[in-house]
N, C-alpha and C positions, 0 to 999 in steps of 0.2 A: 431410550432412543426416541427421536422425534417422529419417526415414521416417514421421514422425507427420503425419497428414492433419488440417489445420485444419478445425473444424466449419464448416458453412455459415454465411454472414454474416447470420444472423438475430440482431438485436441483443437483448441482455439489459438494455439501458439503460432505466431508468424515466424517461419524459419529465418527470414531476412532480418527481422528485428533481433532475434536471438544471436545471430552471427555478428551483427553490428555491436551489440553490447558485450559480446564475448571478446571482441577486439579491443574494447575499452577497459576490460576488466582490471588490468594492471594499474589503472589510474584511480580506482575507487577511493583509496585512502590518501591520495595526493591532494592536500588542501589547496594547492595552487593550480591544480590540473583541471581537466574537463568536468570533474565532479564538484568543483568548488561551489557552483550555485546550489547543488543538492545539499551540501554541508551547511550552507547558510539557511536553506529552507527547512532543514531537519528540526531545529528547536521549536518552530511554531507548530509543526504537526505532532511532535512528541508532547508538548504542553496541551494541545487539544485532546489528544488521546488520553493523557493522564487525567485531565479534568472530567472527561466524559465517563471514564471507567471508575474513577473514585466515587462519582455521584450515583453510580448504579448500585442497587441492593445486591448483597452477596449471600449466596445460599448457606445453609447450615454447615455444609461440609467445607466451606472456604475459610481459611485462617483469617483472623483479624489482621488487616494490613498495618504494617509499621509505617511511620511517617517517611522514612527514607526508602521504603520498599512498598509503595502503595499498590503495586500490581501483584503482590505475593499471591500465589495459588491460582492465578489466571493462566489458562493454556491459550497461547496466542499463535496464530498462523500468519506469517508474513509472506504473501504470494508475490513472486517477482522480487525477491530480497536483494538481488544484485550482490554487492560486496559486503552487505550486512550493516550498513549505516544506521538504518532504523531498528533492525533486530537487536543490535548491541545496546542501543539507547534504552529499549524496552526491557532487555534482560537486566540492565543495571538497576531498573526500577522494581525488579523482583519477578517479572513475567517469565513464565516457562515457555520460551520461544522456539518455534520451529520455522525455519526459513527455507523456502523452496525457490528454485530457479532452474530453467531448462538449459541455461548456458553453463557448461562444465567449468570454464575458467572462473566465472563469477563465484561459483560454489567453492572452488579451491582457494580463492582469495579470501572469501568470507570465513572459511574454516580456519585458515592460517591466522588471520587477524584476530578472530575470536579467541583462539588458543593463546596467542601472545598477550591478549588482554585479560586472560584468566576468567573468561566467561563460559558458562555451560549453555550452549545453543546447539540445537539439532539442525544441521544443514543438510538438505537433500537435493540432489540433482534430479528433479522430476517436474511434472506438470500438475496443475490443479486437478485436471481430469483424472490422472492416474491416482492421485492421492484420494480423491473423492470415491473412486472405485473400490478403495479399501475400507469404505465406511468410516473414515476418520471424522471426528467432531471436535470442535474447539469452542471456547468461550468467546474468543475474539478472532475474526477473520479479517485480514487487512489486504486491500488491493490499492496500494498507494502509488500513484504515478504509473499504473500498469494498464488500466482500461483502454487508454488511447493507443496502446501498442498491440492489442490482440486483433485477430481476424474477425471474430464474431462476438460482439459485446453481449448480446442476449444470452448466448450459450455460455460464455465465460461467467457472467454474473449468476446464472442459474447454478453452475457448478460450485462457485464460491459460496452461494447461499446455502447449498445442500450440506455444507460442512459446518454451519452455525448450529450449535446445539440449542435446545429450548432455553430461553432466558439470555442467550448470547447476542452478540452484535456483529454486523459486518460494516466496515468503514472503508469507503472508497474516496480517493482524491484523484482528480483528473482535470482536464482542460475543456472549457466550454468552446463550442464551435460558433464563434462570432467574428465579425470583422475586427473587433478590438483584439481578440486573442490572436488573430493572424498577424496583426500589426505588432503586437508586443511579444508573443511567445515564439514567433518564427522570424519575422523581419528584424525585430529589435534584438531578441536574445541570440539568434543564430548568425545574423548577417551584419548587424551594426555593432552591438556590444560584444559579440563573439563569446558569450557566456557558455554556449553549447556548440558542439560540432555541427556543421551544416548537415541537414538531413535527419537530425535527431527526431523531429516531429513531422507528421503529415497532417495538415489541417483537416483533410477529409475524414481522418480517423478520430478527430475530436468528438466529444460526446456532450450533448446538451443536458442540463439538469433534468429536464422532463424525460428524456430518453433513459437516463440512469434511474430515475424514480420508477418508471414503468417496469424496467428490468428487475429492479429490487422487489417490487410488489409482485411481479410474476413469479419470483422465487420464494414467495410466501413470507416476505418480510414487511414490517411496518416502518415507515420513515420516522426516525427518532429526532434527527437534527440535521441542519444543513447550514453551511457558512461559506463565505468567500475568503480568499487569501490574497492579499495585495502586497506589493513591494514598495517600501519607503526608501527612496534613493538617498536622502540626507543622512539617515542612520544606517543605511545598507542592511536593513532588517525586513523580515516578512511579518505581517500582522493579520489577524482575523478581521474580516470586514463584511458588511452587507453586500458588497459588490462581488457578484458571482460571474461577471462577464468573462473572466480569464481563468484563474485558478479557483477551484472550489472543492469542498469536502461534503459528502453526505454520509450520515450514519443511519443504519436501519437495524431493527431488532426482530428476533424470533420470539414470539410470546411463549412464556414458560407454560 
């Protein structure tokens, strides 16, 4: 064990955010529905995670990864898993995935789709705080597109960090709080292009890279990598970039 004490189980979950995503739950796997942008975004984050985790050293107890299952033996926690879009992709790569979400309909949808897809994923209707109180530890803890929806970023990151075992990593993807992100992620995505339902994001809840770095370090983690993610309209694809003005990813590790 790392000796890290989990924060008290005071939830950072925003009930209004949970209720809103619960209402959208039935549309998670509709490729033409409200979650269409997330399905398009998923390949770039899966590829990023795969490369990040493949390059990391594996302990003696970890099986040698196979080319088609590069995440074999890694215990992965997907916080705010929604309908399981990311969880399923990582399970297909061999990861032993636990997906958690406080929205009951999200978990019901994720379980059903995972079963229909023949995947073994543990889905739990719970919060990060409740799970951390059980002293759970994982090789990989993910907070992808979640940080901007919680009430207390510092408390949430501290909780997520407490579940990273020594040698493990925490990866967070979120939105920067800039004028550019307001123009693109809210005005553009929600009002002009209508990629997302209006009200999906609150710009005041966006998190700057500096704020996220400080929260990760306060959780006892060392910054490992960071990158921006940008949309290319001509190819309708997302790609990694040095531009962190809107979407970005930061990975941090707990030293073994």
